[in-house]
C-alpha positions in Angstrom: -31.8 13.7 -18.7 -28.9 11.5 -17.0 -28.1 12.3 -13.3 -24.5 13.4 -12.7 -22.2 12.4 -9.8 -18.7 13.9 -9.2 -15.7 11.9 -8.0 -12.9 13.6 -6.0 -9.6 12.0 -4.7 -8.1 14.3 -2.0 -5.6 14.6 0.5 -2.8 12.1 0.4 -2.7 9.6 -2.5 -3.2 5.9 -1.7 -2.5 2.9 -3.9 -6.0 1.6 -5.0 -7.6 5.1 -5.6 -7.6 4.2 -9.3 -9.4 1.0 -8.8 -12.1 3.0 -6.6 -12.4 5.5 -9.5 -13.0 2.7 -12.0 -15.5 0.9 -9.9 -17.6 4.0 -9.2 -17.5 5.3 -12.9 -18.5 1.6 -14.4 -21.2 1.1 -11.8 -22.4 4.6 -12.2 -22.6 4.3 -15.9 -24.5 0.9 -15.6 -27.0 2.9 -13.5 -27.4 5.5 -16.3 -25.3 8.3 -14.4 -22.8 10.8 -16.0 -19.5 10.7 -14.0 -17.6 13.9 -13.7 -13.9 13.6 -12.3 -13.0 16.5 -10.5 -9.3 17.2 -10.7 -6.6 17.9 -8.1 -8.9 17.3 -5.1 -11.1 20.1 -4.1 -9.1 22.7 -5.8 -10.7 21.4 -8.8 -14.1 22.7 -7.6 -12.6 26.0 -7.0 -10.8 26.1 -10.5 -13.7 24.5 -12.3 -11.4 21.8 -13.3 -13.0 18.6 -14.3 -13.2 15.9 -16.9 -16.1 13.5 -18.1 -15.2 9.8 -17.2 -16.2 7.2 -19.4 -16.0 3.2 -19.6 -12.9 3.5 -21.6 -11.1 6.5 -19.8 -10.9 4.2 -16.7 -9.6 1.4 -18.6 -6.3 0.1 -17.6 -6.0 1.9 -14.3 -6.8 -0.8 -11.8 -3.3 -1.8 -11.5 -1.7 1.7 -11.2 -0.8 3.6 -8.1 -1.6 7.2 -7.3 -4.7 8.7 -8.7 -5.7 9.6 -12.4 -7.5 12.6 -11.2 -4.5 13.9 -9.2 -5.0 15.1 -5.6 -3.9 17.8 -3.2 -4.7 19.5 -0.1 -7.0 22.5 -0.4 -7.0 24.9 2.7 -9.4 27.4 0.9 -12.4 25.0 1.2 -12.1 25.5 5.0 -12.9 29.0 4.7 -16.5 30.4 4.1 -15.5 31.8 0.6 -13.9 28.8 -0.6 -16.9 26.5 0.5 -19.3 28.9 -1.2 -17.2 28.7 -4.4 -17.1 24.9 -4.3 -20.9 24.6 -3.7 -21.3 27.2 -6.7 -19.4 24.9 -9.0 -21.3 21.7 -7.9 -24.5 23.7 -8.8 -23.2 25.0 -12.1 -22.0 21.4 -13.0 -25.4 20.3 -12.1 -24.1 17.6 -9.9 -26.6 15.4 -7.9 -23.9 14.7 -5.6 -20.2 13.8 -4.8 -18.2 10.7 -4.0 -15.1 11.5 -2.1 -12.2 9.2 -1.9 -9.7 9.9 0.7 -8.7 10.1 4.4 -9.8 12.0 7.5 -9.5 15.3 5.9 -11.6 14.1 3.0 -14.3 13.1 5.5 -14.3 16.5 7.3 -14.7 18.1 3.9 -17.6 15.7 3.0 -19.2 16.5 6.4 -18.9 20.3 5.7 -20.5 19.9 2.3 -23.4 17.8 3.5 -24.3 20.4 6.0 -24.8 22.7 3.0 -27.2 20.3 1.4 -24.6 18.3 -0.9 -25.3 14.7 -1.1 -22.1 13.0 -0.2 -20.6 9.6 0.2 -17.0 9.2 1.4 -14.8 6.2 0.6 -12.1 5.5 3.2 -8.6 5.7 1.5 -5.4 6.1 3.4 -2.3 4.2 3.9 -2.5 5.1 7.7 -5.6 2.9 8.3 -6.7 5.6 11.0 -10.3 6.2 10.0 -13.0 5.3 12.5 -15.8 3.1 11.0 -13.7 0.8 8.9 -11.4 -2.0 9.7 -9.3 -1.3 6.7 -8.8 1.5 4.3 -7.9 1.5 0.6 -4.1 1.5 0.1 -3.2 0.1 3.6 -2.4 -3.2 2.4 -0.1 -2.1 -0.2 1.8 0.4 2.0 2.1 -2.4 4.5 3.6 -4.8 1.9 5.9 -2.1 0.5 7.2 -1.3 4.0 7.6 -5.0 5.1 9.6 -5.8 1.7 12.0 -2.7 2.5 12.6 -3.8 6.0 13.3 -7.3 4.7 16.1 -6.0 2.8 17.3 -3.6 5.6 17.5 -6.8 7.7 20.0 -8.3 5.3 22.6 -5.5 5.7 21.7 -5.1 9.5 22.7 -8.9 9.9 25.8 -8.6 7.7 27.2 -5.7 9.9 25.5 -6.6 13.3 23.9 -3.3 13.5 20.6 -2.0 15.2 18.4 -0.1 12.5 15.8 2.4 13.2 13.3 2.5 10.3 11.0 5.4 10.1 7.4 4.5 8.9 4.7 6.8 7.7 2.1 7.9 10.3 1.9 11.4 11.5 -0.6 10.8 14.2 -1.2 7.3 14.6 0.9 4.0 14.6 -1.4 1.5 13.0 0.8 1.0 10.0 4.1 1.0 12.1 2.6 -1.8 14.4 1.5 -4.1 11.6 4.9 -3.6 9.7 6.6 -4.3 13.0 5.0 -7.6 13.7 5.1 -8.7 9.9 8.6 -7.7 9.4 9.7 -9.5 12.8 10.9 -6.2 14.3 12.3 -6.2 17.8 10.5 -3.0 18.7 7.8 -0.5 17.6 7.8 3.1 18.6 4.3 4.7 18.1 2.4 7.8 19.2 -0.2 5.8 21.1 2.3 4.3 23.6 4.9 5.9 25.9 8.2 4.3 25.5 10.9 4.1 28.2 14.1 4.6 26.1 16.4 3.6 28.9 14.6 0.2 29.2 14.6 -0.1 25.5 18.4 0.3 25.2 18.9 -2.2 28.0 16.8 -4.8 26.2 18.8 -4.1 22.8 22.0 -4.7 24.8 20.7 -8.0 26.3 19.8 -9.0 22.7 23.4 -8.8 21.8 24.4 -11.0 24.6 21.9 -13.5 23.3 23.8 -13.1 20.0 21.2 -11.6 18.1 22.8 -10.5 14.7 20.3 -7.6 13.9 17.8 -5.7 15.8 15.3 -3.4 14.0 13.0 -0.8 15.6 10.0 0.3 13.5 9.5 3.9 14.3 6.4 6.0 13.5 7.1 9.5 12.0 4.7 10.9 14.5 6.9 10.3 17.3 9.5 13.1 16.4 12.9 12.9 14.8 14.2 9.2 13.9 17.7 10.5 13.5 17.6 12.0 17.0 16.1 8.9 18.3 18.7 6.8 16.8 21.6 9.0 18.2 20.1 8.5 21.8 20.0 4.7 21.3 23.5 4.7 20.0 24.5 6.8 22.9 22.8 4.6 25.5 24.0 1.3 24.1 27.4 2.1 22.7 26.2 0.0 19.8 26.3 0.7 15.9 22.9 2.3 14.9 21.7 3.3 11.7 18.5 5.2 10.6 16.5 4.6 7.5 13.5 6.7 6.5 11.2 4.8 4.0 9.4 8.0 3.0 7.1 8.3 0.0 7.8 4.8 -1.6 5.0 3.8 0.9 2.5 5.8 -1.0 3.3 4.4 -4.4 3.6 1.2 -6.4 1.1 -1.1 -7.8 -1.7 -1.9 -5.4 -1.9 -5.4 -4.0 -4.6 -7.8 -5.1 -6.2 -7.1 -1.7 -6.2 -3.4 -2.0 -7.7 -3.6 -5.5 -10.4 -6.0 -4.2 -11.2 -3.6 -1.4 -11.3 -0.5 -3.7 -13.4 -2.2 -6.2 -16.0 -3.3 -3.7 -16.0 0.0 -1.9 -16.6 2.0 -5.2 -19.2 -0.4 -6.2 -21.0 -0.1 -2.9 -20.8 3.6 -3.0 -22.5 4.1 -6.1 -25.2 1.7 -5.3 -26.0 3.4 -2.1 -26.0 6.8 -3.7 -28.5 5.4 -6.3 -30.6 4.3 -3.4 -30.5 7.6 -1.9 -28.6 6.6 1.1 -26.0 9.4 1.3 -23.8 11.4 3.8 -22.1 8.0 4.8 -18.6 6.6 4.9 -18.1 3.3 3.0 -15.7 1.0 4.9 -15.4 -2.7 5.9 -16.6 -4.1 9.3 -15.8 -7.7 10.2 -15.0 -8.5 6.5 -18.1 -7.1 5.0 -18.8 -3.8 3.3 -20.4 -1.4 5.9 -21.8 2.3 5.7 -21.6 4.5 8.8 -23.0 8.1 8.9 -20.1 10.6 8.4 -21.0 12.5 11.6 -20.7 9.3 13.4 -17.4 8.4 11.8 -16.0 11.8 12.6 -17.2 11.6 16.3 -14.8 8.9 17.4 -11.2 8.1 17.1 -10.0 4.6 16.0 -8.5 2.8 19.0 -5.0 1.5 18.8 -4.7 -2.3 19.7 -1.7 -2.7 22.0 -2.0 -6.4 21.7 0.0 -6.3 18.5 2.8 -4.8 20.5 2.7 -7.5 23.2 2.7 -10.3 20.3 5.6 -8.6 18.6 7.6 -8.5 21.9 6.9 -12.2 22.7 8.1 -13.3 19.2 11.0 -11.1 18.9 13.3 -12.8 21.5 
């Protein structure tokens, strides 16, 4: 009788999740596993909502954004009753284990399930790139390119009107995406939760930029730093310059995954299924120094990914 493995995509969606689902499914089937797709994140375990995945059912999804299994947040799994119900479903489906594709919340859920004896492998997928234990997450490169493309367009109108733009980038707790977007888009400043900012000093430098005949100045602003609208008003009051605020929002989560995202997702999914087959579970699949890596889930949860302020220094040097 074939072994069964369940796949869950949970939390915020990220481009490339489908590529990972495809890789897990096809590699799993090649190893003689039945692959069960749990729908709508962990809620699918509570509602017994699932589908059998085949070679053909994952055909044509590598180039699509979002997740074919759908996703969502499920606070019930944080309760004892919810966790017990999830474990009951896993047993009823006769699953040998779960492969969970998602961010830090998915990591926590995987860790909780592993404590109850469920064999788990987490795959790092998040546009925020804020998971310890991997240099890059599935979806990050796509979100980065989406945001940079948007700012390139904003730069055109900023230059035409001699305006300052505050552009809000996704990132509730961390500024990894904002920092890299800022550097890649040639922004003059970044505002991230990891670094304190002197607004008066920033305003002074913005005014000095105008004296150097800069025709546009763009500030990449992480959403975790508060209201970008209020920040824009403050900058306008301090500089007496024309300031506009643009929130990129959920376009950063969607769209066709870049080639890099597809490659990473495929490698992560392939590696996850291979490790599961070898009995190496309760690990996070990620990338370290350009190579696929596996870190115990408890270790990945123990530490917080460090923000590299060197990116800010490079950005400031090049934005004169």
